[in-house]
Kinemage of the C-alpha trace (Angstrom):
@kinemage 1
@onewidth
@group {chain A} dominant
@subgroup {mainchain}
@vectorlist {calphas} color= white
{ca unk a 1} P 11.897 -20.991 3.775
{ca unk a 2} L 8.350 -20.341 4.911
{ca unk a 3} L 6.287 -17.249 5.645
{ca unk a 4} L 6.688 -17.767 9.377
{ca unk a 5} L 10.474 -18.105 9.037
{ca unk a 6} L 10.672 -14.830 7.087
{ca unk a 7} L 9.056 -13.006 9.991
{ca unk a 8} L 11.180 -14.837 12.559
{ca unk a 9} L 14.505 -14.243 10.773
{ca unk a 10} L 13.844 -10.614 9.831
{ca unk a 11} L 11.984 -9.034 12.773
{ca unk a 12} L 13.131 -5.581 11.675
{ca unk a 13} L 10.937 -5.809 8.563
{ca unk a 14} L 7.948 -3.956 9.966
{ca unk a 15} L 6.316 -2.777 6.721
{ca unk a 16} L 4.492 -5.718 5.116
{ca unk a 17} L 2.915 -5.664 1.669
{ca unk a 18} L 1.001 -8.165 -0.447
{ca unk a 19} L 0.801 -7.219 -4.101
{ca unk a 20} L -0.619 -8.664 -7.266
{ca unk a 21} L -3.514 -8.336 -9.668
{ca unk a 22} L -6.917 -7.425 -8.296
{ca unk a 23} L -9.034 -10.248 -6.913
{ca unk a 24} L -6.218 -12.684 -6.057
{ca unk a 25} L -6.543 -12.514 -2.270
{ca unk a 26} L -4.254 -9.650 -1.226
{ca unk a 27} L -6.757 -8.263 1.265
{ca unk a 28} L -7.367 -11.710 2.742
{ca unk a 29} L -3.639 -12.325 3.238
{ca unk a 30} L -3.143 -8.837 4.677
{ca unk a 31} L -5.893 -9.448 7.243
{ca unk a 32} L -4.618 -12.940 8.097
{ca unk a 33} L -1.033 -11.714 8.540
{ca unk a 34} L -2.240 -8.928 10.804
{ca unk a 35} L -4.173 -11.518 12.824
{ca unk a 36} L -1.097 -13.754 13.112
{ca unk a 37} L 1.199 -10.948 14.270
{ca unk a 38} L -1.386 -9.568 16.699
{ca unk a 39} L -1.804 -13.024 18.252
{ca unk a 40} L 1.951 -13.081 18.802
{ca unk a 41} L 1.641 -9.907 20.848
{ca unk a 42} L 2.597 -7.233 18.307
{ca unk a 43} L 0.593 -4.061 17.827
{ca unk a 44} L -0.456 -4.165 14.173
{ca unk a 45} L -2.235 -1.824 11.767
{ca unk a 46} L -3.589 -3.241 8.518
{ca unk a 47} L -4.798 -0.499 6.211
{ca unk a 48} L -6.218 -0.343 2.732
{ca unk a 49} L -4.885 1.964 0.050
{ca unk a 50} L -7.431 0.647 -2.454
{ca unk a 51} L -10.445 2.896 -3.227
{ca unk a 52} L -12.458 -0.347 -3.594
{ca unk a 53} L -11.533 -1.384 -0.063
{ca unk a 54} L -12.872 -4.613 1.410
{ca unk a 55} L -11.359 -4.769 4.889
{ca unk a 56} L -14.806 -3.867 6.252
{ca unk a 57} L -16.227 -6.958 4.538
{ca unk a 58} L -13.485 -9.273 5.772
{ca unk a 59} L -13.600 -8.110 9.382
{ca unk a 60} L -17.390 -7.712 9.268
{ca unk a 61} L -17.045 -4.237 10.746
{ca unk a 62} L -17.859 -0.841 9.258
{ca unk a 63} L -14.453 0.811 9.433
{ca unk a 64} L -14.495 2.999 6.300
{ca unk a 65} L -13.281 6.524 6.983
{ca unk a 66} L -13.229 6.025 10.768
{ca unk a 67} L -9.473 6.026 11.294
{ca unk a 68} L -7.778 3.079 12.971
{ca unk a 69} L -10.459 0.765 14.435
{ca unk a 70} L -9.561 -1.895 17.008
{ca unk a 71} L -10.709 -5.278 15.704
{ca unk a 72} L -9.298 -7.339 18.571
{ca unk a 73} L -6.438 -6.889 21.052
{ca unk a 74} L -3.337 -5.595 19.182
{ca unk a 75} L -5.085 -5.606 15.781
{ca unk a 76} L -6.284 -2.366 14.193
{ca unk a 77} L -7.711 -1.834 10.715
{ca unk a 78} L -8.232 1.288 8.638
{ca unk a 79} L -9.860 2.119 5.311
{ca unk a 80} L -8.969 5.502 3.874
{ca unk a 81} L -11.804 7.818 2.835
{ca unk a 82} L -10.223 9.518 -0.168
{ca unk a 83} L -13.199 11.836 -0.815
{ca unk a 84} L -13.046 13.330 2.671
{ca unk a 85} L -9.290 13.743 2.387
{ca unk a 86} L -9.703 15.526 -0.969
{ca unk a 87} L -12.138 18.010 0.616
{ca unk a 88} L -9.717 18.628 3.466
{ca unk a 89} L -6.932 19.129 0.921
{ca unk a 90} L -9.062 21.654 -0.994
{ca unk a 91} L -9.659 23.630 2.203
{ca unk a 92} L -5.939 23.581 2.948
{ca unk a 93} L -5.221 25.007 -0.513
{ca unk a 94} L -7.759 27.788 0.028
{ca unk a 95} L -6.273 28.632 3.428
{ca unk a 96} L -2.744 28.715 2.017
{ca unk a 97} L -3.883 31.123 -0.704
{ca unk a 98} L -5.391 33.371 1.983
{ca unk a 99} L -2.207 33.192 4.081
{ca unk a 100} L 0.212 33.780 1.209
{ca unk a 101} L -1.612 36.543 -0.657
{ca unk a 102} L -3.853 38.137 1.955
{ca unk a 103} L -6.978 37.789 -0.193
{ca unk a 104} L -10.431 38.194 1.311
{ca unk a 105} L -11.921 35.574 -0.993
{ca unk a 106} L -10.706 33.038 -3.538
{ca unk a 107} L -10.895 34.393 -7.113
{ca unk a 108} L -13.575 32.627 -9.145
{ca unk a 109} L -11.147 31.223 -11.720
{ca unk a 110} L -8.933 29.737 -8.970
{ca unk a 111} L -11.928 28.260 -7.148
{ca unk a 112} L -13.060 26.672 -10.437
{ca unk a 113} L -9.610 25.132 -10.825
{ca unk a 114} L -9.664 23.778 -7.255
{ca unk a 115} L -13.078 22.211 -7.865
{ca unk a 116} L -12.066 20.748 -11.244
{ca unk a 117} L -8.830 19.291 -9.877
{ca unk a 118} L -10.796 17.283 -7.305
{ca unk a 119} L -12.491 15.382 -10.142
{ca unk a 120} L -9.196 14.236 -11.637
{ca unk a 121} L -8.562 10.473 -11.142
{ca unk a 122} L -5.014 11.209 -10.008
{ca unk a 123} L -6.368 13.373 -7.181
{ca unk a 124} L -7.913 10.341 -5.474
{ca unk a 125} L -4.634 8.433 -5.712
{ca unk a 126} L -2.689 11.435 -4.422
{ca unk a 127} L -5.098 11.877 -1.512
{ca unk a 128} L -4.704 8.216 -0.562
{ca unk a 129} L -0.940 8.433 -0.930
{ca unk a 130} L -0.847 11.513 1.292
{ca unk a 131} L -2.794 9.765 4.042
{ca unk a 132} L -0.499 6.752 3.796
{ca unk a 133} L 2.408 9.060 4.601
{ca unk a 134} L 0.564 10.313 7.698
{ca unk a 135} L -0.043 6.723 8.797
{ca unk a 136} L 3.451 5.322 8.362
{ca unk a 137} L 5.376 8.279 9.772
{ca unk a 138} L 3.337 8.203 12.992
{ca unk a 139} L 5.326 5.181 14.292
{ca unk a 140} L 2.435 4.104 16.531
{ca unk a 141} L 2.500 0.413 15.596
{ca unk a 142} L 4.988 -2.451 15.562
{ca unk a 143} L 3.836 -3.571 12.105
{ca unk a 144} L 2.181 -1.761 9.230
{ca unk a 145} L 0.473 -4.034 6.697
{ca unk a 146} L -0.466 -2.427 3.400
{ca unk a 147} L -3.449 -3.764 1.520
{ca unk a 148} L -2.064 -2.522 -1.786
{ca unk a 149} L -3.945 -1.339 -4.830
{ca unk a 150} L -3.357 -3.317 -8.063
{ca unk a 151} L 0.254 -3.344 -9.209
{ca unk a 152} L -0.003 -0.576 -11.759
{ca unk a 153} L -1.141 1.915 -9.128
{ca unk a 154} L 1.541 0.789 -6.700
{ca unk a 155} L 4.159 1.500 -9.366
{ca unk a 156} L 2.558 4.893 -9.862
{ca unk a 157} L 3.176 5.696 -6.185
{ca unk a 158} L 6.819 4.770 -6.586
{ca unk a 159} L 7.280 6.780 -9.762
{ca unk a 160} L 5.765 9.855 -8.105
{ca unk a 161} L 8.856 10.221 -5.933
{ca unk a 162} L 11.266 10.506 -8.849
{ca unk a 163} L 8.936 12.897 -10.705
{ca unk a 164} L 8.621 15.203 -7.696
{ca unk a 165} L 12.367 14.996 -7.078
{ca unk a 166} L 13.199 16.193 -10.575
{ca unk a 167} L 10.485 18.836 -10.627
{ca unk a 168} L 11.266 20.364 -7.232
{ca unk a 169} L 15.031 20.261 -7.848
{ca unk a 170} L 14.487 22.334 -11.001
{ca unk a 171} L 12.294 24.827 -9.163
{ca unk a 172} L 14.829 25.094 -6.342
{ca unk a 173} L 17.660 25.711 -8.802
{ca unk a 174} L 15.621 28.368 -10.624
{ca unk a 175} L 14.776 29.994 -7.295
{ca unk a 176} L 18.472 30.181 -6.388
{ca unk a 177} L 19.371 31.661 -9.775
{ca unk a 178} L 16.669 34.307 -9.477
{ca unk a 179} L 17.886 35.187 -5.994
{ca unk a 180} L 21.171 36.422 -7.464
{ca unk a 181} L 19.273 39.192 -9.283
{ca unk a 182} L 16.733 39.979 -6.615
{ca unk a 183} L 17.126 43.152 -4.568
{ca unk a 184} L 15.133 43.946 -1.519
{ca unk a 185} L 14.246 47.581 -2.169
{ca unk a 186} L 10.836 47.904 -0.562
{ca unk a 187} L 8.357 46.225 1.776
{ca unk a 188} L 6.514 44.880 -1.252
{ca unk a 189} L 9.641 43.174 -2.520
{ca unk a 190} L 10.290 41.665 0.915
{ca unk a 191} L 6.707 40.430 1.030
{ca unk a 192} L 7.104 38.783 -2.376
{ca unk a 193} L 10.280 37.103 -1.212
{ca unk a 194} L 8.533 35.713 1.865
{ca unk a 195} L 5.708 34.410 -0.355
{ca unk a 196} L 8.192 32.660 -2.616
{ca unk a 197} L 9.875 31.126 0.414
{ca unk a 198} L 6.506 29.834 1.653
{ca unk a 199} L 5.796 28.235 -1.718
{ca unk a 200} L 9.242 26.668 -1.822
{ca unk a 201} L 8.809 25.405 1.746
{ca unk a 202} L 5.491 23.817 0.743
{ca unk a 203} L 7.103 22.087 -2.235
{ca unk a 204} L 9.968 20.798 -0.111
{ca unk a 205} L 7.467 19.447 2.414
{ca unk a 206} L 5.651 17.572 -0.372
{ca unk a 207} L 8.969 16.171 -1.550
{ca unk a 208} L 9.889 15.028 1.961
{ca unk a 209} L 6.547 13.286 2.524
{ca unk a 210} L 6.609 11.444 -0.790
{ca unk a 211} L 10.246 10.415 -0.425
{ca unk a 212} L 9.577 9.181 3.115
{ca unk a 213} L 6.774 6.889 1.948
{ca unk a 214} L 8.482 5.693 -1.231
{ca unk a 215} L 11.681 5.185 0.763
{ca unk a 216} L 9.837 2.716 2.962
{ca unk a 217} L 8.641 0.810 -0.108
{ca unk a 218} L 12.236 0.320 -1.252
{ca unk a 219} L 13.907 -0.230 2.136
{ca unk a 220} L 15.357 -3.756 2.105
{ca unk a 221} L 15.935 -3.665 5.854
{ca unk a 222} L 12.457 -2.595 6.938
{ca unk a 223} L 10.132 -3.832 4.200
{ca unk a 224} L 8.846 -7.248 3.120
{ca unk a 225} L 6.941 -7.457 -0.160
{ca unk a 226} L 5.106 -10.641 -1.163
{ca unk a 227} L 3.568 -11.353 -4.546
{ca unk a 228} L 0.218 -13.156 -4.527
{ca unk a 229} L -0.334 -15.480 -7.478
{ca unk a 230} L -2.817 -18.174 -8.465
{ca unk a 231} L -2.116 -21.244 -10.631
{ca unk a 232} L -3.457 -19.786 -13.879
{ca unk a 233} L -1.774 -18.731 -17.119
{ca unk a 234} L -2.547 -15.001 -17.132
{ca unk a 235} L -1.698 -14.630 -13.462
{ca unk a 236} L 1.737 -16.164 -14.070
{ca unk a 237} L 2.466 -13.910 -17.036
{ca unk a 238} L 1.346 -10.786 -15.185
{ca unk a 239} L 3.389 -11.711 -12.120
{ca unk a 240} L 6.564 -12.186 -14.174
{ca unk a 241} L 6.109 -8.764 -15.779
{ca unk a 242} L 5.298 -7.106 -12.471
{ca unk a 243} L 8.303 -8.672 -10.730
{ca unk a 244} L 10.536 -7.154 -13.399
{ca unk a 245} L 8.972 -3.716 -12.941
{ca unk a 246} L 9.290 -3.868 -9.182
{ca unk a 247} L 12.947 -4.845 -9.549
{ca unk a 248} L 13.386 -1.674 -11.628
{ca unk a 249} L 12.174 0.383 -8.666
{ca unk a 250} L 14.257 -1.733 -6.266
{ca unk a 251} L 11.284 -2.957 -4.229
{ca unk a 252} L 12.609 -5.709 -1.918
{ca unk a 253} L 10.871 -8.968 -2.888
{ca unk a 254} L 10.559 -11.447 -0.013
{ca unk a 255} L 8.741 -14.225 -1.839
{ca unk a 256} L 5.588 -15.547 -3.474
{ca unk a 257} L 2.363 -16.898 -1.983
{ca unk a 258} L 0.220 -19.171 -4.163
{ca unk a 259} L -3.493 -18.848 -3.488
{ca unk a 260} L -6.604 -20.852 -4.401
{ca unk a 261} L -4.921 -24.214 -4.702
{ca unk a 262} L -7.502 -26.982 -5.109
{ca unk a 263} L -6.498 -29.730 -2.606
{ca unk a 264} L -4.803 -32.454 -4.714
{ca unk a 265} L -6.255 -35.226 -2.509
{ca unk a 266} L -9.592 -34.558 -4.206
{ca unk a 267} L -8.204 -36.441 -7.196
{ca unk a 268} L -8.271 -39.646 -5.164
{ca unk a 269} L -12.010 -39.327 -4.629
{ca unk a 270} L -14.974 -39.815 -6.909
{ca unk a 271} L -15.311 -36.378 -8.475
{ca unk a 272} L -16.682 -35.033 -11.778
{ca unk a 273} L -14.456 -35.022 -14.867
{ca unk a 274} L -14.457 -31.224 -14.698
{ca unk a 275} L -12.582 -31.307 -11.399
{ca unk a 276} L -10.150 -33.946 -12.673
{ca unk a 277} L -9.294 -31.649 -15.600
{ca unk a 278} L -8.952 -28.664 -13.279
{ca unk a 279} L -6.584 -30.583 -11.000
{ca unk a 280} L -4.446 -31.720 -13.952
{ca unk a 281} L -4.243 -28.181 -15.308
{ca unk a 282} L -3.450 -26.806 -11.841
{ca unk a 283} L -0.661 -29.342 -11.378
{ca unk a 284} L 0.979 -28.100 -14.568
{ca unk a 285} L 0.825 -24.486 -13.427
{ca unk a 286} L 2.141 -25.335 -9.957
{ca unk a 287} L 5.128 -27.042 -11.561
{ca unk a 288} L 5.750 -23.935 -13.680
{ca unk a 289} L 5.520 -21.743 -10.582
{ca unk a 290} L 8.152 -23.904 -8.887
{ca unk a 291} L 10.366 -23.733 -11.982
{ca unk a 292} L 10.031 -19.950 -12.241
{ca unk a 293} L 10.291 -18.983 -8.580
{ca unk a 294} L 11.808 -22.030 -6.857
{ca unk a 295} L 12.394 -21.651 -3.131
{ca unk a 296} L 10.916 -18.149 -3.238
{ca unk a 297} L 7.493 -19.816 -3.082
{ca unk a 298} L 6.764 -19.589 0.639
{ca unk a 299} L 3.261 -21.007 0.923
{ca unk a 300} L 0.440 -22.658 -1.003
{ca unk a 301} L -2.952 -21.690 0.343
{ca unk a 302} L -5.907 -23.976 -0.404
{ca unk a 303} L -9.242 -22.957 -1.835
{ca unk a 304} L -11.565 -22.618 1.149
{ca unk a 305} L -15.129 -23.861 1.355
{ca unk a 306} L -16.565 -20.343 1.701
{ca unk a 307} L -15.681 -16.656 1.528
{ca unk a 308} L -13.139 -15.390 4.037
{ca unk a 309} L -15.128 -13.153 6.365
{ca unk a 310} L -15.041 -12.935 10.134
{ca unk a 311} L -12.254 -13.744 12.584
{ca unk a 312} L -12.781 -17.551 12.639
{ca unk a 313} L -12.190 -17.781 8.861
{ca unk a 314} L -9.320 -15.290 9.043
{ca unk a 315} L -7.735 -17.544 11.662
{ca unk a 316} L -8.036 -20.522 9.276
{ca unk a 317} L -6.223 -18.593 6.565
{ca unk a 318} L -3.549 -17.481 9.040
{ca unk a 319} L -2.949 -21.102 10.055
{ca unk a 320} L -2.686 -22.115 6.392
{ca unk a 321} L -0.134 -19.351 5.845
{ca unk a 322} L 1.931 -19.606 9.029
{ca unk a 323} L 1.076 -22.872 10.780
{ca unk a 324} L -0.179 -23.107 14.382
{ca unk a 325} L -0.520 -19.681 15.921
{ca unk a 326} L 0.901 -19.435 19.441
{ca unk a 327} L -0.136 -16.518 21.588
{ca unk a 328} L 2.991 -14.922 22.977
{ca unk a 329} L 4.368 -11.583 24.097
{ca unk a 330} L 7.259 -10.283 21.989
{ca unk a 331} L 10.573 -9.712 23.723
């Protein structure tokens, strides 16, 4: 199997993800895969869910917070501005308080809570997650390529669904139990009931959005997840642990891509002892990778002579990943 064959054999897998530790090349592979698919005639969006996004650097375009930006025909890229989304979310909360309770202004203690919540680290992740839902449910593109955050945060996104499920189910059950004792005796009581229904509706909407996004992450028919690894000890250990955790959440694993492989033909040239030692060490790790993951290793990508920035270098990476890139129109 190869990367190209995975895409050819499973054309229905339209949500593509590269995961792994930070700094291994996930963003590079996401950009190169988007380039490959766009060249084949598919409309593709590659988007970053990492607060330390680098798609702007790779494409050499300022795309941060500007929505989906066209990089070339069929290829669009997006970096999510979490801070702006948090401010929008705060305003939505204020408006909902006005709508539900008919207040003329937000009480000081509630406003303080809204401001303090924005500083919580989880708020940034939640804001990014929320925008991801907006992106993937829009169904505007043939392929969606996630430039994922480091593995721990990706697992956090998945775990959010089960937490919200349990929490909202309990609230819904309590709401139904309380309804048995509720009596509509006045306009005030009816107003309170409508307010409760609005709150419950809001919670159910949150549950739907999170389950929609997490459902995509675990959909074996529509999703392809690739682990990025490098031939080093810690990377191998971390990947083995992460693969086990992802299996727990039933994320469909499509294979492994090995990055930063020093070309072995260098060993036949006159090179410093340092490089000879590096090649020998790398060979040992590559053998271990083959032993651990076997035919799930879909590609070995060489170390390039310079940083991957700009479309010409992205094309080189795409060719290393997929082979020659024909330009064609999909059926």
